[in-house]
C-alpha positions in Angstrom: -11.9 -2.8 17.2 -14.7 -3.2 14.7 -13.1 -2.1 11.4 -14.5 -1.5 7.9 -11.9 -1.5 5.2 -12.6 0.2 1.9 -10.6 -1.6 -0.8 -10.2 -4.4 1.7 -9.9 -7.1 -1.1 -6.8 -5.4 -2.6 -3.3 -6.4 -2.0 -2.5 -4.2 1.0 -6.0 -3.9 2.3 -6.6 -7.7 2.4 -3.3 -8.3 4.1 -4.3 -5.8 6.8 -7.7 -7.4 7.0 -6.3 -10.9 7.5 -3.7 -9.6 10.1 -6.4 -7.8 12.1 -8.8 -10.7 11.9 -6.1 -13.0 13.3 -5.5 -10.5 16.1 -9.2 -10.8 17.2 -10.6 -7.6 15.7 -14.0 -7.7 13.9 -13.1 -6.7 10.3 -15.0 -6.5 7.0 -13.9 -5.5 3.5 -16.0 -3.1 1.3 -14.7 -3.5 -2.3 -16.1 -3.3 -5.8 -13.6 -6.0 -6.9 -12.5 -3.9 -9.9 -8.9 -4.5 -8.7 -9.3 -6.6 -5.6 -9.6 -10.4 -5.3 -12.5 -12.1 -3.6 -10.2 -15.0 -2.7 -8.0 -12.7 -0.6 -10.8 -12.1 1.9 -12.0 -14.7 4.5 -15.5 -16.1 3.9 -18.3 -13.8 5.0 -16.1 -10.7 5.4 -16.7 -9.1 2.0 -19.3 -6.5 1.2 -19.4 -5.6 -2.5 -19.8 -1.9 -3.2 -18.4 1.2 -4.9 -16.6 3.6 -2.6 -18.3 6.5 -4.3 -21.8 5.2 -3.3 -22.2 7.1 -0.1 -25.6 5.5 0.8 -24.3 1.9 0.4 -21.1 2.7 2.2 -23.0 4.3 5.1 -25.2 1.3 5.4 -22.2 -1.0 5.4 -20.5 1.0 8.2 -23.7 1.0 10.3 -24.5 -2.7 9.7 -21.0 -3.7 10.8 -21.1 -1.4 13.8 -17.7 -0.1 12.8 -15.8 2.2 15.1 -12.8 2.6 12.7 -12.7 3.0 8.9 -9.5 2.1 7.1 -9.6 3.7 3.6 -7.5 1.7 1.1 -9.7 2.0 -2.0 -7.8 4.0 -4.7 -6.3 3.9 -8.2 -2.6 3.6 -7.8 -0.7 3.1 -11.1 1.5 6.2 -11.8 1.7 6.0 -15.7 -2.1 5.4 -15.9 -2.7 8.4 -13.7 -0.8 10.5 -16.2 -2.9 9.2 -19.1 -6.3 9.3 -17.2 -6.1 12.0 -14.5 -9.9 12.3 -14.5 -10.3 8.8 -13.2 -7.8 9.4 -10.4 -9.5 12.6 -9.2 -12.8 10.8 -9.3 -11.8 7.7 -7.3 -9.0 9.0 -5.1 -10.4 12.4 -4.2 -14.2 12.2 -4.8 -14.1 8.7 -3.3 -12.4 9.9 -0.2 -15.0 12.6 0.3 -17.7 10.0 0.1 -15.9 7.9 2.7 -15.7 11.0 5.0 -19.4 11.7 4.4 -20.4 8.1 5.1 -18.4 8.2 8.4 -20.2 11.4 9.5 -23.6 9.9 8.6 -22.8 6.7 10.5 -21.2 8.5 13.5 -17.7 7.1 13.1 -14.9 9.3 14.2 -11.7 7.4 13.5 -10.0 7.0 10.1 -6.8 5.4 8.9 -5.9 6.6 5.5 -3.7 4.7 3.0 -1.4 7.4 1.5 1.9 7.2 -0.3 5.5 8.4 -0.6 4.4 9.8 -4.0 3.1 12.8 -2.2 6.6 14.0 -1.4 9.0 16.1 -3.4 11.7 14.0 -5.0 14.8 15.5 -3.4 18.4 14.6 -2.8 17.8 14.8 1.0 17.4 11.3 2.2 15.8 9.7 4.2 12.4 11.3 3.8 10.7 12.4 7.0 7.2 13.6 7.5 8.5 17.2 7.4 9.9 16.7 3.8 7.9 19.1 1.5 5.0 17.5 -0.2 5.3 18.4 -3.9 4.0 15.4 -5.9 5.1 15.1 -9.5 2.3 12.8 -10.8 -1.5 12.9 -10.8 -1.5 9.8 -8.5 0.6 11.7 -5.9 -1.4 14.9 -6.4 -4.7 13.1 -5.8 -3.5 11.4 -2.7 -2.2 14.7 -1.3 -5.5 16.3 -2.1 -7.3 13.5 -0.2 -4.9 14.1 2.8 -5.8 17.8 2.9 -9.5 17.0 2.6 -9.2 14.7 5.7 -7.5 17.6 7.6 -10.3 19.9 6.7 -12.9 17.4 7.9 -11.0 16.9 11.1 -11.0 20.6 11.8 -14.7 21.0 10.8 -16.2 17.8 12.2 -13.9 16.4 14.8 -12.8 13.3 12.9 -9.5 11.9 14.1 -7.2 10.3 11.5 -3.8 8.6 11.0 -2.3 9.1 7.5 0.1 6.3 6.6 2.5 7.1 3.8 3.7 3.8 2.4 6.9 3.3 0.6 7.3 0.1 -1.5 4.8 -2.5 -0.1 5.8 -6.0 -0.9 5.9 -9.6 0.4 3.3 -12.2 1.0 1.6 -14.1 3.9 4.1 -16.4 5.7 2.0 -19.5 4.9 2.2 -18.7 1.1 -1.6 -18.6 0.7 -2.0 -14.9 -0.1 0.2 -12.5 -2.0 0.4 -9.9 -4.8 -2.0 -10.7 -7.6 -3.0 -7.8 -10.0 -4.5 -7.7 -13.4 -1.7 -5.5 -14.6 1.4 -6.0 -12.4 3.8 -3.0 -12.1 5.7 -3.9 -8.8 9.3 -5.0 -9.1 9.4 -8.1 -6.9 6.4 -9.9 -8.4 7.7 -8.9 -11.9 11.1 -10.6 -11.1 9.5 -13.6 -9.6 7.1 -14.1 -12.4 10.2 -14.6 -14.6 11.4 -17.3 -12.2 7.9 -18.8 -12.3 8.0 -19.0 -16.1 5.1 -16.6 -16.8 7.3 -13.8 -18.1 10.4 -14.0 -20.3 12.5 -11.3 -18.5 12.3 -8.2 -16.4 13.6 -4.7 -17.3 15.9 -2.7 -15.0 15.4 1.0 -15.8 18.7 2.8 -15.7 22.2 1.7 -14.9 23.8 5.1 -14.5 22.0 6.5 -11.4 24.3 8.0 -8.7 23.9 4.9 -6.4 26.2 2.1 -5.3 25.5 -0.1 -8.4 24.0 2.5 -10.8 20.4 1.3 -10.3 17.6 3.0 -8.3 17.3 2.7 -4.6 13.9 2.1 -2.9 12.6 1.3 0.5 10.7 -2.1 0.6 8.3 -2.8 3.5 6.5 -6.1 4.1 2.7 -6.0 4.1 2.6 -7.7 7.5 4.6 -4.8 8.9 2.2 -2.3 7.1 -0.6 -4.2 8.8 0.9 -3.8 12.2 1.3 0.0 11.5 -2.4 0.2 10.8 -3.4 -1.6 14.0 -1.1 0.6 16.1 -2.2 3.8 14.4 -5.9 3.0 14.7 -5.6 2.4 18.4 -3.8 5.7 18.9 -6.2 8.0 17.1 -7.7 10.9 19.1 -10.8 13.0 18.1 -9.9 15.9 15.9 -6.2 15.0 15.6 -4.4 14.2 12.4 -1.0 12.4 12.5 1.0 11.4 9.5 3.5 8.5 9.6 6.0 7.2 7.0 5.9 3.4 6.8 9.1 2.0 5.5 12.1 0.0 6.7 14.4 3.0 6.6 16.9 1.0 4.6 17.3 1.4 0.8 17.8 -1.5 -1.6 18.9 -1.1 -5.2 17.0 -2.8 -8.1 19.9 -5.1 -8.8 20.1 -6.0 -5.1 16.4 -7.0 -5.3 17.2 -9.1 -8.4 20.0 -10.8 -6.5 17.8 -11.5 -3.4 15.2 -13.1 -5.8 17.9 -15.2 -7.4 19.0 -16.3 -3.9 15.4 -17.3 -3.0 14.8 -19.1 -6.2 18.3 -20.7 -6.4 19.1 -19.8 -10.0 19.8 -16.8 -12.2 16.7 -14.7 -13.3 16.7 -13.1 -16.8 16.8 -9.3 -16.6 17.6 -6.6 -19.2 19.1 -3.2 -18.6 17.0 -0.4 -20.1 17.0 3.4 -20.3 15.9 5.4 -17.3 12.2 6.2 -17.1 11.2 9.9 -17.1 10.3 11.1 -13.6 12.0 8.3 -11.6 14.1 9.6 -8.7 17.4 7.9 -7.9 16.7 7.3 -4.3 13.5 7.1 -2.1 14.1 5.9 1.4 11.8 6.5 4.4 12.6 7.6 7.9 10.1 5.6 10.0 11.4 7.3 13.3 8.1 8.9 14.2 6.2 5.6 13.8 8.9 3.8 15.9 9.0 6.5 18.6 5.4 7.3 19.0 3.7 3.9 18.4 6.5 1.4 19.2 6.4 -0.1 15.6 9.1 -2.5 14.8 9.3 -4.3 11.4 9.3 -8.1 11.6 10.8 -8.2 8.0 13.6 -5.7 8.0 15.8 -7.5 5.4 15.0 -7.9 1.7 16.0 -11.6 1.7 13.3 -12.4 4.2 10.7 -10.3 2.3 11.5 -12.0 -1.0 11.4 -15.4 0.5 7.7 -14.9 1.5 6.9 -13.6 -1.9 8.5 -16.6 -3.7 6.5 -19.1 -1.6 3.4 -17.4 -3.0 4.6 -17.3 -6.6 5.6 -20.9 -6.5 2.1 -22.0 -5.6 0.2 -19.3 -7.5 2.2 -18.6 -10.7 -0.9 -17.0 -12.2 -2.2 -15.3 -9.1 -5.4 -16.4 -7.4 -6.5 -18.0 -10.6 -3.9 -20.7 -10.2 -4.2 -21.7 -6.6 -6.6 -22.1 -3.7 
């Protein structure tokens, strides 16, 4: 495939780009580097541009000769979306419209869209399937769901085929330790814990110790970025004109926050400072995916089904890059 990836210098986007590049696909990233990292993209495979610039994006798609667009570019920090909903509607919704318009102008009919479990209702019924009601509780989730529905409308009106991938908790790093999570404002649990072990943060907070779970802390579904990348490849190859298919991408196995802390301590070989804190408003007790459709229809199998293996890859990255890309090659 010849693939253009919006947001392809971001954490998940660049992991997918490197994975597909190694598999022999022709891939380029289109990214404004507002959140992405130039160092995460192989030389010669980055086009700098704003996803809302439809003319520049159309040229990039045409110049690359893309037959598939993978749309990762988005704002994705939940508390920020509550404070600044206008930015999230602009980038996540208006930006998706520009991607669809650029695809039409360039004659490209296949799209893989990076969506999220945040589009679902937070219910006691677990695991979450693709049939679980989508009732998002934050502007981030609302804007991603609006983008999903826009894609469905474009499919009906213009024959675009798309795969919508609803991620759960993306995590982990490249097996060689050269690339991993590196954000200007880190919010994800595993890199926060490992930054304590690397000496760049004094401790990490665990929000809530009285949840109705096996140890009182929240349960989440952690999926390695390499397994996400495989899902993107399989989904892109299976797209049919005018059809929209949604897939959950998660391991199907929940891990508590304290179990993640213990897995990090096992990888590091010593205790990691953490502090119990009050619950955060809006957090659900449990979020676990059912990836059955992805397994059944596309033959997806995660290579990293266990949290210990996921954390081990992340720790290799943090050891060599304690300050992110600024501290390593």
